[in-house]
PDB file of N, CA, C and O in Angstrom:
ATOM      1  N   MET A   1      17.727  -1.602   7.660  1.00  0.00           N
ATOM      2  CA  MET A   1      16.412  -2.206   7.693  1.00  0.00           C
ATOM      3  C   MET A   1      16.309  -3.419   6.798  1.00  0.00           C
ATOM      4  O   MET A   1      15.439  -4.264   7.005  1.00  0.00           O
ATOM      5  N   GLU A   2      17.166  -3.523   5.821  1.00  0.00           N
ATOM      6  CA  GLU A   2      17.080  -4.614   4.871  1.00  0.00           C
ATOM      7  C   GLU A   2      17.452  -5.959   5.491  1.00  0.00           C
ATOM      8  O   GLU A   2      17.133  -7.002   4.919  1.00  0.00           O
ATOM      9  N   SER A   3      18.117  -5.961   6.643  1.00  0.00           N
ATOM     10  CA  SER A   3      18.581  -7.207   7.230  1.00  0.00           C
ATOM     11  C   SER A   3      17.514  -7.925   8.046  1.00  0.00           C
ATOM     12  O   SER A   3      17.804  -8.952   8.660  1.00  0.00           O
ATOM     13  N   ARG A   4      16.284  -7.409   8.067  1.00  0.00           N
ATOM     14  CA  ARG A   4      15.234  -8.026   8.873  1.00  0.00           C
ATOM     15  C   ARG A   4      14.515  -9.155   8.154  1.00  0.00           C
ATOM     16  O   ARG A   4      13.528  -9.672   8.677  1.00  0.00           O
ATOM     17  N   GLY A   5      14.967  -9.550   6.992  1.00  0.00           N
ATOM     18  CA  GLY A   5      14.318 -10.626   6.270  1.00  0.00           C
ATOM     19  C   GLY A   5      13.544 -10.104   5.081  1.00  0.00           C
ATOM     20  O   GLY A   5      13.655  -8.935   4.710  1.00  0.00           O
ATOM     21  N   MET A   6      12.771 -10.968   4.500  1.00  0.00           N
ATOM     22  CA  MET A   6      12.011 -10.618   3.307  1.00  0.00           C
ATOM     23  C   MET A   6      10.752  -9.851   3.699  1.00  0.00           C
ATOM     24  O   MET A   6       9.806 -10.430   4.233  1.00  0.00           O
ATOM     25  N   MET A   7      10.746  -8.561   3.435  1.00  0.00           N
ATOM     26  CA  MET A   7       9.576  -7.732   3.716  1.00  0.00           C
ATOM     27  C   MET A   7       8.753  -7.601   2.442  1.00  0.00           C
ATOM     28  O   MET A   7       9.310  -7.470   1.352  1.00  0.00           O
ATOM     29  N   LYS A   8       7.450  -7.636   2.573  1.00  0.00           N
ATOM     30  CA  LYS A   8       6.562  -7.583   1.423  1.00  0.00           C
ATOM     31  C   LYS A   8       6.551  -6.189   0.803  1.00  0.00           C
ATOM     32  O   LYS A   8       6.678  -5.187   1.507  1.00  0.00           O
ATOM     33  N   THR A   9       6.400  -6.132  -0.497  1.00  0.00           N
ATOM     34  CA  THR A   9       6.187  -4.871  -1.189  1.00  0.00           C
ATOM     35  C   THR A   9       4.903  -4.986  -1.999  1.00  0.00           C
ATOM     36  O   THR A   9       4.602  -6.046  -2.547  1.00  0.00           O
ATOM     37  N   ARG A  10       4.160  -3.913  -2.072  1.00  0.00           N
ATOM     38  CA  ARG A  10       2.908  -3.867  -2.821  1.00  0.00           C
ATOM     39  C   ARG A  10       2.876  -2.569  -3.608  1.00  0.00           C
ATOM     40  O   ARG A  10       3.517  -1.588  -3.230  1.00  0.00           O
ATOM     41  N   SER A  11       2.128  -2.565  -4.705  1.00  0.00           N
ATOM     42  CA  SER A  11       1.928  -1.315  -5.433  1.00  0.00           C
ATOM     43  C   SER A  11       0.440  -1.063  -5.566  1.00  0.00           C
ATOM     44  O   SER A  11      -0.350  -1.995  -5.717  1.00  0.00           O
ATOM     45  N   GLY A  12       0.067   0.201  -5.510  1.00  0.00           N
ATOM     46  CA  GLY A  12      -1.344   0.562  -5.560  1.00  0.00           C
ATOM     47  C   GLY A  12      -1.504   2.045  -5.836  1.00  0.00           C
ATOM     48  O   GLY A  12      -0.554   2.734  -6.206  1.00  0.00           O
ATOM     49  N   VAL A  13      -2.723   2.518  -5.649  1.00  0.00           N
ATOM     50  CA  VAL A  13      -3.076   3.901  -5.953  1.00  0.00           C
ATOM     51  C   VAL A  13      -3.441   4.617  -4.654  1.00  0.00           C
ATOM     52  O   VAL A  13      -4.145   4.065  -3.808  1.00  0.00           O
ATOM     53  N   VAL A  14      -2.955   5.849  -4.503  1.00  0.00           N
ATOM     54  CA  VAL A  14      -3.257   6.658  -3.316  1.00  0.00           C
ATOM     55  C   VAL A  14      -4.707   7.131  -3.419  1.00  0.00           C
ATOM     56  O   VAL A  14      -5.091   7.769  -4.400  1.00  0.00           O
ATOM     57  N   ILE A  15      -5.514   6.811  -2.392  1.00  0.00           N
ATOM     58  CA  ILE A  15      -6.915   7.228  -2.386  1.00  0.00           C
ATOM     59  C   ILE A  15      -7.192   8.277  -1.316  1.00  0.00           C
ATOM     60  O   ILE A  15      -8.282   8.849  -1.283  1.00  0.00           O
ATOM     61  N   ASN A  16      -6.214   8.543  -0.432  1.00  0.00           N
ATOM     62  CA  ASN A  16      -6.380   9.568   0.589  1.00  0.00           C
ATOM     63  C   ASN A  16      -4.997  10.063   1.006  1.00  0.00           C
ATOM     64  O   ASN A  16      -4.122   9.264   1.341  1.00  0.00           O
ATOM     65  N   ASP A  17      -4.802  11.389   0.985  1.00  0.00           N
ATOM     66  CA  ASP A  17      -3.527  11.966   1.408  1.00  0.00           C
ATOM     67  C   ASP A  17      -3.717  13.114   2.391  1.00  0.00           C
ATOM     68  O   ASP A  17      -2.829  13.952   2.546  1.00  0.00           O
ATOM     69  N   LYS A  18      -4.875  13.158   3.058  1.00  0.00           N
ATOM     70  CA  LYS A  18      -5.197  14.276   3.942  1.00  0.00           C
ATOM     71  C   LYS A  18      -4.531  14.195   5.310  1.00  0.00           C
ATOM     72  O   LYS A  18      -4.387  15.217   5.980  1.00  0.00           O
ATOM     73  N   ILE A  19      -4.127  13.018   5.733  1.00  0.00           N
ATOM     74  CA  ILE A  19      -3.509  12.843   7.044  1.00  0.00           C
ATOM     75  C   ILE A  19      -2.035  13.235   6.949  1.00  0.00           C
ATOM     76  O   ILE A  19      -1.361  12.879   5.983  1.00  0.00           O
ATOM     77  N   ASP A  20      -1.531  13.965   7.945  1.00  0.00           N
ATOM     78  CA  ASP A  20      -0.144  14.409   7.930  1.00  0.00           C
ATOM     79  C   ASP A  20       0.795  13.219   8.017  1.00  0.00           C
ATOM     80  O   ASP A  20       0.679  12.388   8.918  1.00  0.00           O
ATOM     81  N   LYS A  21       1.739  13.142   7.062  1.00  0.00           N
ATOM     82  CA  LYS A  21       2.758  12.097   6.987  1.00  0.00           C
ATOM     83  C   LYS A  21       2.175  10.700   6.788  1.00  0.00           C
ATOM     84  O   LYS A  21       2.818   9.709   7.135  1.00  0.00           O
ATOM     85  N   SER A  22       0.977  10.609   6.239  1.00  0.00           N
ATOM     86  CA  SER A  22       0.348   9.309   5.999  1.00  0.00           C
ATOM     87  C   SER A  22      -0.431   9.336   4.692  1.00  0.00           C
ATOM     88  O   SER A  22      -0.913  10.381   4.256  1.00  0.00           O
ATOM     89  N   ILE A  23      -0.542   8.170   4.082  1.00  0.00           N
ATOM     90  CA  ILE A  23      -1.378   8.002   2.894  1.00  0.00           C
ATOM     91  C   ILE A  23      -2.161   6.705   3.030  1.00  0.00           C
ATOM     92  O   ILE A  23      -1.736   5.781   3.724  1.00  0.00           O
ATOM     93  N   VAL A  24      -3.304   6.644   2.365  1.00  0.00           N
ATOM     94  CA  VAL A  24      -4.081   5.413   2.292  1.00  0.00           C
ATOM     95  C   VAL A  24      -3.974   4.925   0.858  1.00  0.00           C
ATOM     96  O   VAL A  24      -4.243   5.669  -0.085  1.00  0.00           O
ATOM     97  N   VAL A  25      -3.573   3.654   0.701  1.00  0.00           N
ATOM     98  CA  VAL A  25      -3.308   3.078  -0.613  1.00  0.00           C
ATOM     99  C   VAL A  25      -4.297   1.944  -0.873  1.00  0.00           C
ATOM    100  O   VAL A  25      -4.522   1.091  -0.014  1.00  0.00           O
ATOM    101  N   ARG A  26      -4.892   1.947  -2.090  1.00  0.00           N
ATOM    102  CA  ARG A  26      -5.778   0.858  -2.495  1.00  0.00           C
ATOM    103  C   ARG A  26      -4.956  -0.150  -3.298  1.00  0.00           C
ATOM    104  O   ARG A  26      -4.369   0.188  -4.326  1.00  0.00           O
ATOM    105  N   ILE A  27      -4.922  -1.396  -2.811  1.00  0.00           N
ATOM    106  CA  ILE A  27      -4.192  -2.475  -3.464  1.00  0.00           C
ATOM    107  C   ILE A  27      -5.210  -3.352  -4.185  1.00  0.00           C
ATOM    108  O   ILE A  27      -6.197  -3.785  -3.590  1.00  0.00           O
ATOM    109  N   GLU A  28      -4.971  -3.610  -5.452  1.00  0.00           N
ATOM    110  CA  GLU A  28      -5.891  -4.420  -6.237  1.00  0.00           C
ATOM    111  C   GLU A  28      -5.195  -5.726  -6.617  1.00  0.00           C
ATOM    112  O   GLU A  28      -4.044  -5.718  -7.051  1.00  0.00           O
ATOM    113  N   ARG A  29      -5.896  -6.837  -6.452  1.00  0.00           N
ATOM    114  CA  ARG A  29      -5.341  -8.138  -6.828  1.00  0.00           C
ATOM    115  C   ARG A  29      -6.428  -8.955  -7.506  1.00  0.00           C
ATOM    116  O   ARG A  29      -7.616  -8.709  -7.297  1.00  0.00           O
ATOM    117  N   THR A  30      -6.030  -9.916  -8.307  1.00  0.00           N
ATOM    118  CA  THR A  30      -6.994 -10.790  -8.973  1.00  0.00           C
ATOM    119  C   THR A  30      -6.818 -12.207  -8.456  1.00  0.00           C
ATOM    120  O   THR A  30      -5.698 -12.694  -8.302  1.00  0.00           O
ATOM    121  N   THR A  31      -7.940 -12.859  -8.190  1.00  0.00           N
ATOM    122  CA  THR A  31      -7.930 -14.250  -7.747  1.00  0.00           C
ATOM    123  C   THR A  31      -8.980 -15.012  -8.540  1.00  0.00           C
ATOM    124  O   THR A  31      -9.862 -14.417  -9.158  1.00  0.00           O
ATOM    125  N   LYS A  32      -8.874 -16.319  -8.515  1.00  0.00           N
ATOM    126  CA  LYS A  32      -9.847 -17.155  -9.190  1.00  0.00           C
ATOM    127  C   LYS A  32     -10.892 -17.595  -8.177  1.00  0.00           C
ATOM    128  O   LYS A  32     -10.546 -18.057  -7.090  1.00  0.00           O
ATOM    129  N   HIS A  33     -12.161 -17.458  -8.520  1.00  0.00           N
ATOM    130  CA  HIS A  33     -13.248 -17.862  -7.640  1.00  0.00           C
ATOM    131  C   HIS A  33     -13.209 -19.379  -7.464  1.00  0.00           C
ATOM    132  O   HIS A  33     -13.049 -20.116  -8.436  1.00  0.00           O
ATOM    133  N   ALA A  34     -13.356 -19.841  -6.223  1.00  0.00           N
ATOM    134  CA  ALA A  34     -13.201 -21.259  -5.925  1.00  0.00           C
ATOM    135  C   ALA A  34     -14.270 -22.116  -6.606  1.00  0.00           C
ATOM    136  O   ALA A  34     -13.966 -23.189  -7.129  1.00  0.00           O
ATOM    137  N   LYS A  35     -15.498 -21.652  -6.600  1.00  0.00           N
ATOM    138  CA  LYS A  35     -16.581 -22.465  -7.157  1.00  0.00           C
ATOM    139  C   LYS A  35     -16.779 -22.234  -8.650  1.00  0.00           C
ATOM    140  O   LYS A  35     -16.915 -23.188  -9.416  1.00  0.00           O
ATOM    141  N   TYR A  36     -16.796 -20.975  -9.063  1.00  0.00           N
ATOM    142  CA  TYR A  36     -17.162 -20.645 -10.444  1.00  0.00           C
ATOM    143  C   TYR A  36     -15.970 -20.497 -11.387  1.00  0.00           C
ATOM    144  O   TYR A  36     -16.158 -20.318 -12.590  1.00  0.00           O
ATOM    145  N   LYS A  37     -14.750 -20.570 -10.860  1.00  0.00           N
ATOM    146  CA  LYS A  37     -13.522 -20.534 -11.653  1.00  0.00           C
ATOM    147  C   LYS A  37     -13.385 -19.266 -12.498  1.00  0.00           C
ATOM    148  O   LYS A  37     -12.704 -19.273 -13.523  1.00  0.00           O
ATOM    149  N   ARG A  38     -14.013 -18.210 -12.081  1.00  0.00           N
ATOM    150  CA  ARG A  38     -13.941 -16.945 -12.791  1.00  0.00           C
ATOM    151  C   ARG A  38     -12.938 -16.036 -12.093  1.00  0.00           C
ATOM    152  O   ARG A  38     -12.805 -16.083 -10.870  1.00  0.00           O
ATOM    153  N   VAL A  39     -12.240 -15.222 -12.848  1.00  0.00           N
ATOM    154  CA  VAL A  39     -11.272 -14.287 -12.274  1.00  0.00           C
ATOM    155  C   VAL A  39     -12.034 -13.138 -11.630  1.00  0.00           C
ATOM    156  O   VAL A  39     -12.853 -12.482 -12.274  1.00  0.00           O
ATOM    157  N   VAL A  40     -11.753 -12.900 -10.340  1.00  0.00           N
ATOM    158  CA  VAL A  40     -12.444 -11.880  -9.556  1.00  0.00           C
ATOM    159  C   VAL A  40     -11.419 -10.859  -9.084  1.00  0.00           C
ATOM    160  O   VAL A  40     -10.318 -11.222  -8.672  1.00  0.00           O
ATOM    161  N   ARG A  41     -11.781  -9.581  -9.145  1.00  0.00           N
ATOM    162  CA  ARG A  41     -10.904  -8.511  -8.693  1.00  0.00           C
ATOM    163  C   ARG A  41     -11.213  -8.185  -7.236  1.00  0.00           C
ATOM    164  O   ARG A  41     -12.362  -7.904  -6.893  1.00  0.00           O
ATOM    165  N   ARG A  42     -10.202  -8.221  -6.382  1.00  0.00           N
ATOM    166  CA  ARG A  42     -10.346  -7.909  -4.959  1.00  0.00           C
ATOM    167  C   ARG A  42      -9.498  -6.686  -4.632  1.00  0.00           C
ATOM    168  O   ARG A  42      -8.421  -6.502  -5.199  1.00  0.00           O
ATOM    169  N   THR A  43      -9.987  -5.847  -3.713  1.00  0.00           N
ATOM    170  CA  THR A  43      -9.223  -4.680  -3.288  1.00  0.00           C
ATOM    171  C   THR A  43      -9.061  -4.692  -1.779  1.00  0.00           C
ATOM    172  O   THR A  43      -9.891  -5.238  -1.053  1.00  0.00           O
ATOM    173  N   SER A  44      -7.983  -4.082  -1.322  1.00  0.00           N
ATOM    174  CA  SER A  44      -7.773  -3.882   0.102  1.00  0.00           C
ATOM    175  C   SER A  44      -7.124  -2.514   0.285  1.00  0.00           C
ATOM    176  O   SER A  44      -6.401  -2.040  -0.591  1.00  0.00           O
ATOM    177  N   LYS A  45      -7.387  -1.886   1.427  1.00  0.00           N
ATOM    178  CA  LYS A  45      -6.826  -0.581   1.737  1.00  0.00           C
ATOM    179  C   LYS A  45      -5.798  -0.746   2.845  1.00  0.00           C
ATOM    180  O   LYS A  45      -6.004  -1.511   3.787  1.00  0.00           O
ATOM    181  N   LEU A  46      -4.689  -0.024   2.726  1.00  0.00           N
ATOM    182  CA  LEU A  46      -3.711  -0.030   3.801  1.00  0.00           C
ATOM    183  C   LEU A  46      -3.161   1.377   3.989  1.00  0.00           C
ATOM    184  O   LEU A  46      -3.141   2.184   3.060  1.00  0.00           O
ATOM    185  N   MET A  47      -2.722   1.649   5.194  1.00  0.00           N
ATOM    186  CA  MET A  47      -2.198   2.960   5.532  1.00  0.00           C
ATOM    187  C   MET A  47      -0.671   2.884   5.536  1.00  0.00           C
ATOM    188  O   MET A  47      -0.086   1.953   6.090  1.00  0.00           O
ATOM    189  N   ALA A  48      -0.036   3.876   4.910  1.00  0.00           N
ATOM    190  CA  ALA A  48       1.419   3.883   4.793  1.00  0.00           C
ATOM    191  C   ALA A  48       1.994   5.203   5.289  1.00  0.00           C
ATOM    192  O   ALA A  48       1.329   6.239   5.264  1.00  0.00           O
ATOM    193  N   HIS A  49       3.249   5.145   5.743  1.00  0.00           N
ATOM    194  CA  HIS A  49       3.957   6.321   6.248  1.00  0.00           C
ATOM    195  C   HIS A  49       4.619   7.051   5.086  1.00  0.00           C
ATOM    196  O   HIS A  49       5.342   6.447   4.294  1.00  0.00           O
ATOM    197  N   ASP A  50       4.370   8.345   4.991  1.00  0.00           N
ATOM    198  CA  ASP A  50       4.944   9.192   3.947  1.00  0.00           C
ATOM    199  C   ASP A  50       5.580  10.398   4.644  1.00  0.00           C
ATOM    200  O   ASP A  50       4.929  11.425   4.836  1.00  0.00           O
ATOM    201  N   LYS A  51       6.844  10.268   5.017  1.00  0.00           N
ATOM    202  CA  LYS A  51       7.462  11.268   5.901  1.00  0.00           C
ATOM    203  C   LYS A  51       7.572  12.656   5.290  1.00  0.00           C
ATOM    204  O   LYS A  51       7.572  13.642   6.026  1.00  0.00           O
ATOM    205  N   ASP A  52       7.665  12.766   3.968  1.00  0.00           N
ATOM    206  CA  ASP A  52       7.816  14.075   3.321  1.00  0.00           C
ATOM    207  C   ASP A  52       6.521  14.589   2.704  1.00  0.00           C
ATOM    208  O   ASP A  52       6.535  15.632   2.051  1.00  0.00           O
ATOM    209  N   ASN A  53       5.426  13.904   2.885  1.00  0.00           N
ATOM    210  CA  ASN A  53       4.131  14.264   2.290  1.00  0.00           C
ATOM    211  C   ASN A  53       4.251  14.493   0.782  1.00  0.00           C
ATOM    212  O   ASN A  53       3.705  15.462   0.256  1.00  0.00           O
ATOM    213  N   GLN A  54       4.964  13.605   0.088  1.00  0.00           N
ATOM    214  CA  GLN A  54       5.199  13.804  -1.338  1.00  0.00           C
ATOM    215  C   GLN A  54       4.187  13.097  -2.230  1.00  0.00           C
ATOM    216  O   GLN A  54       4.010  13.510  -3.376  1.00  0.00           O
ATOM    217  N   ALA A  55       3.519  12.058  -1.759  1.00  0.00           N
ATOM    218  CA  ALA A  55       2.523  11.354  -2.571  1.00  0.00           C
ATOM    219  C   ALA A  55       1.206  12.121  -2.543  1.00  0.00           C
ATOM    220  O   ALA A  55       0.767  12.590  -1.493  1.00  0.00           O
ATOM    221  N   LYS A  56       0.592  12.239  -3.699  1.00  0.00           N
ATOM    222  CA  LYS A  56      -0.670  12.960  -3.825  1.00  0.00           C
ATOM    223  C   LYS A  56      -1.776  12.016  -4.282  1.00  0.00           C
ATOM    224  O   LYS A  56      -1.511  10.891  -4.708  1.00  0.00           O
ATOM    225  N   LEU A  57      -2.999  12.477  -4.191  1.00  0.00           N
ATOM    226  CA  LEU A  57      -4.173  11.706  -4.558  1.00  0.00           C
ATOM    227  C   LEU A  57      -4.075  11.248  -6.016  1.00  0.00           C
ATOM    228  O   LEU A  57      -3.831  12.060  -6.908  1.00  0.00           O
ATOM    229  N   GLY A  58      -4.266   9.950  -6.256  1.00  0.00           N
ATOM    230  CA  GLY A  58      -4.233   9.398  -7.606  1.00  0.00           C
ATOM    231  C   GLY A  58      -2.876   8.883  -8.046  1.00  0.00           C
ATOM    232  O   GLY A  58      -2.779   8.250  -9.097  1.00  0.00           O
ATOM    233  N   ASP A  59      -1.817   9.135  -7.271  1.00  0.00           N
ATOM    234  CA  ASP A  59      -0.483   8.642  -7.635  1.00  0.00           C
ATOM    235  C   ASP A  59      -0.407   7.127  -7.497  1.00  0.00           C
ATOM    236  O   ASP A  59      -1.002   6.545  -6.590  1.00  0.00           O
ATOM    237  N   LYS A  60       0.327   6.500  -8.400  1.00  0.00           N
ATOM    238  CA  LYS A  60       0.605   5.076  -8.278  1.00  0.00           C
ATOM    239  C   LYS A  60       1.907   4.957  -7.495  1.00  0.00           C
ATOM    240  O   LYS A  60       2.919   5.541  -7.882  1.00  0.00           O
ATOM    241  N   VAL A  61       1.889   4.204  -6.395  1.00  0.00           N
ATOM    242  CA  VAL A  61       3.031   4.145  -5.486  1.00  0.00           C
ATOM    243  C   VAL A  61       3.396   2.699  -5.169  1.00  0.00           C
ATOM    244  O   VAL A  61       2.604   1.779  -5.372  1.00  0.00           O
ATOM    245  N   ARG A  62       4.615   2.525  -4.667  1.00  0.00           N
ATOM    246  CA  ARG A  62       5.064   1.232  -4.158  1.00  0.00           C
ATOM    247  C   ARG A  62       5.322   1.398  -2.665  1.00  0.00           C
ATOM    248  O   ARG A  62       6.007   2.334  -2.255  1.00  0.00           O
ATOM    249  N   VAL A  63       4.780   0.499  -1.852  1.00  0.00           N
ATOM    250  CA  VAL A  63       4.954   0.558  -0.402  1.00  0.00           C
ATOM    251  C   VAL A  63       5.626  -0.723   0.074  1.00  0.00           C
ATOM    252  O   VAL A  63       5.558  -1.761  -0.585  1.00  0.00           O
ATOM    253  N   LYS A  64       6.276  -0.629   1.231  1.00  0.00           N
ATOM    254  CA  LYS A  64       7.014  -1.755   1.795  1.00  0.00           C
ATOM    255  C   LYS A  64       6.586  -1.981   3.233  1.00  0.00           C
ATOM    256  O   LYS A  64       6.327  -1.030   3.970  1.00  0.00           O
ATOM    257  N   GLU A  65       6.516  -3.223   3.621  1.00  0.00           N
ATOM    258  CA  GLU A  65       6.153  -3.601   4.980  1.00  0.00           C
ATOM    259  C   GLU A  65       7.252  -3.140   5.945  1.00  0.00           C
ATOM    260  O   GLU A  65       8.440  -3.203   5.628  1.00  0.00           O
ATOM    261  N   THR A  66       6.836  -2.678   7.121  1.00  0.00           N
ATOM    262  CA  THR A  66       7.798  -2.198   8.107  1.00  0.00           C
ATOM    263  C   THR A  66       7.246  -2.435   9.513  1.00  0.00           C
ATOM    264  O   THR A  66       6.176  -3.021   9.675  1.00  0.00           O
ATOM    265  N   ARG A  67       7.967  -1.989  10.503  1.00  0.00           N
ATOM    266  CA  ARG A  67       7.503  -2.151  11.886  1.00  0.00           C
ATOM    267  C   ARG A  67       6.243  -1.312  12.099  1.00  0.00           C
ATOM    268  O   ARG A  67       6.020  -0.356  11.356  1.00  0.00           O
ATOM    269  N   PRO A  68       5.420  -1.641  13.087  1.00  0.00           N
ATOM    270  CA  PRO A  68       4.238  -0.814  13.350  1.00  0.00           C
ATOM    271  C   PRO A  68       4.635   0.597  13.766  1.00  0.00           C
ATOM    272  O   PRO A  68       5.420   0.787  14.695  1.00  0.00           O
ATOM    273  N   MET A  69       4.080   1.586  13.062  1.00  0.00           N
ATOM    274  CA  MET A  69       4.394   2.984  13.352  1.00  0.00           C
ATOM    275  C   MET A  69       3.287   3.655  14.136  1.00  0.00           C
ATOM    276  O   MET A  69       3.519   4.676  14.784  1.00  0.00           O
ATOM    277  N   SER A  70       2.083   3.098  14.087  1.00  0.00           N
ATOM    278  CA  SER A  70       0.952   3.601  14.859  1.00  0.00           C
ATOM    279  C   SER A  70      -0.065   2.477  14.944  1.00  0.00           C
ATOM    280  O   SER A  70       0.251   1.323  14.653  1.00  0.00           O
ATOM    281  N   GLY A  71      -1.271   2.807  15.339  1.00  0.00           N
ATOM    282  CA  GLY A  71      -2.303   1.793  15.476  1.00  0.00           C
ATOM    283  C   GLY A  71      -2.671   1.108  14.174  1.00  0.00           C
ATOM    284  O   GLY A  71      -3.083  -0.052  14.179  1.00  0.00           O
ATOM    285  N   GLN A  72      -2.525   1.819  13.045  1.00  0.00           N
ATOM    286  CA  GLN A  72      -2.906   1.250  11.752  1.00  0.00           C
ATOM    287  C   GLN A  72      -1.774   1.191  10.739  1.00  0.00           C
ATOM    288  O   GLN A  72      -1.855   0.425   9.779  1.00  0.00           O
ATOM    289  N   LYS A  73      -0.724   1.976  10.926  1.00  0.00           N
ATOM    290  CA  LYS A  73       0.342   2.046   9.914  1.00  0.00           C
ATOM    291  C   LYS A  73       1.375   0.947  10.116  1.00  0.00           C
ATOM    292  O   LYS A  73       2.050   0.889  11.144  1.00  0.00           O
ATOM    293  N   ARG A  74       1.486   0.061   9.098  1.00  0.00           N
ATOM    294  CA  ARG A  74       2.495  -0.986   9.105  1.00  0.00           C
ATOM    295  C   ARG A  74       3.264  -1.018   7.786  1.00  0.00           C
ATOM    296  O   ARG A  74       3.978  -1.980   7.505  1.00  0.00           O
ATOM    297  N   TRP A  75       3.121   0.018   6.987  1.00  0.00           N
ATOM    298  CA  TRP A  75       3.762   0.110   5.676  1.00  0.00           C
ATOM    299  C   TRP A  75       4.407   1.480   5.554  1.00  0.00           C
ATOM    300  O   TRP A  75       4.009   2.421   6.240  1.00  0.00           O
ATOM    301  N   ARG A  76       5.415   1.594   4.672  1.00  0.00           N
ATOM    302  CA  ARG A  76       6.010   2.892   4.403  1.00  0.00           C
ATOM    303  C   ARG A  76       6.199   3.056   2.895  1.00  0.00           C
ATOM    304  O   ARG A  76       6.354   2.082   2.158  1.00  0.00           O
ATOM    305  N   LEU A  77       6.182   4.296   2.467  1.00  0.00           N
ATOM    306  CA  LEU A  77       6.305   4.621   1.054  1.00  0.00           C
ATOM    307  C   LEU A  77       7.726   4.366   0.569  1.00  0.00           C
ATOM    308  O   LEU A  77       8.687   4.865   1.154  1.00  0.00           O
ATOM    309  N   LEU A  78       7.855   3.585  -0.506  1.00  0.00           N
ATOM    310  CA  LEU A  78       9.165   3.363  -1.114  1.00  0.00           C
ATOM    311  C   LEU A  78       9.423   4.350  -2.240  1.00  0.00           C
ATOM    312  O   LEU A  78      10.435   5.050  -2.244  1.00  0.00           O
ATOM    313  N   GLU A  79       8.492   4.401  -3.203  1.00  0.00           N
ATOM    314  CA  GLU A  79       8.669   5.293  -4.340  1.00  0.00           C
ATOM    315  C   GLU A  79       7.330   5.607  -4.988  1.00  0.00           C
ATOM    316  O   GLU A  79       6.350   4.880  -4.825  1.00  0.00           O
ATOM    317  N   ILE A  80       7.316   6.697  -5.720  1.00  0.00           N
ATOM    318  CA  ILE A  80       6.146   7.081  -6.492  1.00  0.00           C
ATOM    319  C   ILE A  80       6.408   6.634  -7.924  1.00  0.00           C
ATOM    320  O   ILE A  80       7.378   7.068  -8.545  1.00  0.00           O
ATOM    321  N   LEU A  81       5.546   5.768  -8.448  1.00  0.00           N
ATOM    322  CA  LEU A  81       5.755   5.209  -9.779  1.00  0.00           C
ATOM    323  C   LEU A  81       5.245   6.124 -10.876  1.00  0.00           C
ATOM    324  O   LEU A  81       5.876   6.244 -11.926  1.00  0.00           O
ATOM    325  N   LYS A  82       4.101   6.777 -10.646  1.00  0.00           N
ATOM    326  CA  LYS A  82       3.502   7.615 -11.687  1.00  0.00           C
ATOM    327  C   LYS A  82       2.659   8.704 -11.077  1.00  0.00           C
ATOM    328  O   LYS A  82       2.074   9.510 -11.801  1.00  0.00           O
TER     329      LYS A  82
END
């Protein structure tokens, strides 16, 4: 799978682990506001594939971009950080 080019990796916190073999991860990033020049915190949610159901609610995880696995899943779990 590594030969498909540069795939994105993100780290975030698991906010939902109720779906079988899937987790929902909250990704937090900071950007500068265009007009007011203040640092603003933005969040996004993404669904990731967790084949062994090992990530639990509140875990900090790293996910990697992959081929579409379902209607919403385009990421897979790489590792559990904490």
